[in-house]
C-alpha atoms as one frame of an Amber mdcrd trajectory, in Angstrom:
protein
  82.879 107.172 103.207  85.560 104.974 101.422  88.980 106.506 101.266  90.199
 106.973  97.522  93.378 105.310  97.305  96.109 104.321  94.599  98.254 101.558
  95.605 101.921 101.812  94.385 103.594  98.552  94.659 106.385  95.975  93.788
 104.842  92.721  94.225 106.332  90.866  96.245 104.447  88.485  98.417 103.607
  91.183 100.991 102.491  93.519  98.255 100.084  90.903  97.136  98.172  90.794
 100.563  98.144  94.643 100.284  96.406  94.518  97.180  93.782  91.783  98.346
  93.325  93.922 101.756  92.672  97.224  99.677  90.487  95.505  97.283  88.413
  93.640  99.856  87.696  96.239 102.451  84.706  98.849 102.065  86.602 101.612
 103.748  89.047 101.722 100.851  88.144 102.639  97.290  90.896 101.363  95.291
  91.217 103.514  92.118  94.125 102.007  90.508  97.271 100.050  91.097 100.773
 101.455  89.809 104.151  99.152  89.856 107.599  99.916  90.225 110.873  98.134
  90.018 111.926  97.018  93.666 111.473  93.252  94.680 112.000  92.244  91.230
 111.962  94.099  87.778 109.081  96.249  86.789 108.154  93.719  84.115 107.844
  91.094  86.698 106.138  93.336  89.439 103.455  94.382  86.658 103.086  90.846
  85.861 102.642  89.921  89.339 100.134  92.590  90.237  98.160  91.100  87.124
  98.318  87.571  88.372  96.996  88.645  92.051  94.235  90.857  90.630  93.336
  87.745  88.454  93.425  85.206  91.265  91.620  87.558  93.907  88.898  88.494
  91.240  89.919  92.235  91.256  88.341  93.729  88.024  87.801  97.089  86.939
  91.149  98.597  88.731  93.559  99.685  86.279  97.009  98.251  86.500  99.847
 100.868  85.239 103.504  99.958  84.680 105.918 102.520  86.289 109.600 103.129
  86.667 112.163 100.467  85.860 115.121 102.059  87.766 115.690 104.624  90.494
 116.131 108.260  89.994 119.966 107.897  90.252 122.354 104.947  89.694 121.357
 101.155  89.388 118.404  99.191  90.850 118.440  96.508  93.194 115.968  93.753
  93.535 115.290  90.888  96.244 115.264  87.472  94.669 116.685  86.073  97.848
 113.389  86.819  99.673 110.842  86.759  96.906 112.488  84.378  94.300 113.229
  84.758  90.645 109.487  85.594  89.746 108.922  88.129  92.671 106.053  85.852
  93.799 107.505  82.421  94.070 105.519  79.616  95.754 102.300  79.202  93.840
 101.476  78.233  90.319  99.938  81.072  88.221  97.797  80.602  85.190  97.967
  83.614  82.433  96.654  86.521  83.756  93.297  88.049  82.380  93.749  91.705
  83.826  95.303  94.024  81.369  97.825  96.564  81.663  96.673 100.200  81.179
  98.419 101.792  78.269  99.563 104.775  80.296 102.701 104.666  82.178 102.207
 104.963  86.076 103.119 108.562  86.469 100.642 109.827  83.688  98.099 107.330
  85.167  98.618 108.737  88.680  98.478 112.218  87.182  95.276 111.601  85.339
  93.684 110.087  88.257  94.473 112.681  90.677  93.223 115.275  88.269  89.892
 113.351  87.562  88.983 112.418  90.813  86.566 114.729  92.669  88.445 114.788
  95.973  92.147 114.346  97.111  93.531 110.828  96.858  95.494 108.957  99.361
  98.860 107.579  97.697 100.069 104.222  99.243 103.620 103.067  98.012 104.620
  99.943  99.415 107.814  99.748  97.276 110.608 102.013  96.246 109.376 105.570
  95.826 110.431 106.299  92.145 106.923 106.629  90.608 105.961 109.008  93.648
 108.956 111.197  93.527 108.798 111.517  89.748 105.137 112.527  90.056 105.938
 115.334  92.461 108.724 116.548  90.504 106.942 116.646  87.336 103.643 117.887
  88.597 104.051 120.194  91.712 100.591 121.614  90.760  98.888 118.259  91.744
  99.972 118.573  95.497  96.695 119.746  96.402  95.277 116.631  94.805  97.184
 114.399  97.338  95.446 113.826 100.465  98.405 112.070 102.120 101.152 109.569
 101.477 101.175 106.380 103.573 104.427 104.491 102.795 105.886 101.201 103.801
 109.562 101.812 104.136 112.382 102.839 106.489 112.849 102.047 110.391 113.387
 103.943 113.355 116.137 101.423 114.104 117.792  98.713 112.170 117.462  97.962
 108.467 117.110  94.820 106.517 119.110  95.269 103.209 121.863  96.951 105.209
 122.506  97.303 109.097 120.964 100.712 108.742 118.949 100.898 105.409 115.318
  99.137 104.714 115.024  97.798 101.165 112.546 100.154  99.766 114.285 103.430
 101.055 117.612 102.048  99.908 116.418 101.078  96.468 115.749 104.693  95.703
 116.997 107.234  98.510 116.964 110.046  96.350 113.112 109.445  95.729 112.760
 108.974  99.484 114.354 112.240 100.210 111.852 113.906  97.691 108.792 112.343
  99.336 109.826 113.284 102.819 110.905 116.728 101.910 107.835 117.536  99.859
 105.734 119.053 102.739 102.800 116.638 102.029 101.250 114.758 105.012 103.388
 111.622 105.091 103.053 108.630 107.336 105.871 106.103 107.408 105.201 102.512
 108.535 108.698 100.872 108.804 110.484  97.723 109.988 110.262  98.619 113.699
 106.420  98.001 113.322 106.237  95.519 110.650 108.690  93.124 112.199 106.022
  92.739 114.995 103.488  91.596 112.734 104.571  88.173 111.690 102.752  85.419
 110.120 103.009  82.668 112.679 101.891  79.018 112.122  98.443  79.859 113.687
  98.019  82.817 111.106  98.861  80.513 108.027  96.476  77.878 109.493  93.704
  80.541 110.001  94.106  81.479 106.093  94.208  77.985 105.278  91.393  76.950
 106.957  89.173  79.198 104.567  89.292  76.569 102.092  89.105  78.674  98.924
  91.334  78.897  95.915  92.535  82.376  96.880  93.180  81.072 100.517  95.078
  78.120  98.984  97.344  80.558  97.053  97.750  83.121  99.972  98.899  80.169
 102.171 101.447  79.103  99.443 102.523  82.572  99.324 103.097  82.685 102.937
 104.892  79.294 102.964 107.420  80.223 100.380 107.942  83.433 101.907 108.278
  82.204 105.504 111.053  79.738 103.963 112.998  82.859 102.557 112.996  84.355
 105.824 114.045  81.726 107.866 116.849  81.005 105.431 117.868  84.483 104.935
 117.175  86.139 108.334 116.840  83.425 110.853 113.219  84.423 111.282 110.641
  81.679 112.689 107.936  83.544 110.837 107.896  85.942 108.196 106.865  89.738
 108.845 103.860  90.908 106.301 105.055  94.307 105.821 102.967  96.005 103.144
  99.519  95.383 104.116 100.220  97.637 107.167  99.545 100.684 105.452  96.300
  99.668 104.086  95.326  98.133 107.635  96.236 101.753 109.150  93.812 103.749
 106.644  91.015 101.021 107.679  91.576 101.348 111.266  93.711 104.636 112.122
  94.028 103.023 115.918  95.459 100.039 114.723  99.140 101.678 114.259 100.362
 103.953 116.973 102.091 106.997 115.428 104.275 109.849 116.475 105.057 113.029
 114.769 108.732 113.386 114.087 111.425 114.740 111.886 112.590 112.035 109.250
 115.716 112.599 107.130 116.917 110.131 104.480 120.698 109.609 104.381 121.968
 109.807 101.083 125.868 109.798 101.074 126.815 107.860 104.322 129.505 105.346
 103.428 127.650 102.634 105.830 124.313 104.469 106.215 123.074 105.455 102.773
 119.516 104.952 102.428 118.770 105.041 106.309 115.881 106.819 107.733 117.089
 109.045 110.513 113.946 109.426 112.834 114.442 112.167 115.549 112.095 110.423
 118.074 113.430 112.472 120.837 113.713 116.104 119.194 117.248 116.479 119.671
 117.785 118.242 116.220 115.081 120.748 116.556 114.041 119.962 113.185 110.209
 120.370 112.567 108.223 117.173 112.205 107.706 116.110 108.752 106.007 112.686
 108.903 103.905 110.612 111.350 105.945 107.505 112.114 104.559 104.090 113.341
 106.007 103.002 116.251 103.411 100.110 117.501 100.832  97.780 116.089  97.785
  96.033 117.497  98.893  92.477 116.003  95.618  90.515 116.691  93.617  93.123
 114.865  95.952  93.255 111.891  95.873  89.807 111.415  91.884  89.768 111.847
  91.759  92.405 108.945  94.162  90.310 106.620  92.277  87.042 107.205  88.909
  88.699 106.661  89.946  90.229 103.431  91.149  86.811 102.162  87.752  85.381
 103.123  85.670  88.261 101.420  87.790  87.856  97.942  87.964  84.160  98.227
């Protein structure tokens, strides 16, 4: 039976591939897409979600715009990686997929209440929408099957030496999610940095020859250029689709059950995910944390998804 999923995202090149994978694979039933400020402003990430849905032929899946800022303080965006549009590289026509009239938190509430079984939430951006939902509607905890998020790291960060972008963009929201008592799966940089889009991967996508494949090739090319210029990576990691890939094939990402704390006040470490892999704190585990990935199987899923929707 397909897993009912709401994808909460901030497209973003890698979010675009998460959307394609979630819409393409029969193991996932994509109930809706909510957007949040992160890789770019929420206006741009919402437009980008509509652009990807239009290009990939994703119809009948509502898109609802979410929070424009974190729970506290000012937001951050990532134009150095994703460009001023958030999806720099390809040219997009006017999207034909509309925006739902409800805000993201209202859409999440309505969908959780209406669906006959608990729903899996898959956040691939800052956790502002999800935390706001949990604060406003604690009565809905039982309607959430689990939260599978892309964010954090067991080691180094990418926005600061200690912090990964999605968590740093709203640490208080991340703390609420990890402290919620809900089943949380964290897939962080320590895993996603192993899944890079090498020239061979890009060539496999390009060889599909469809309009969607050409767009995805342009996305990977632009994204790769940014990673080379900013981080010196020879090929870009495709972080966000790992969440969806894990749902499709749970064996694809190796997980350990561990305590995760979010640093909120550190001068140099705000936004860090402190993962106690060795159990030295004695704290109870509160998340399943990704520690390894079957890279060839992952890319097979991504390429097949582009083929399916192309």
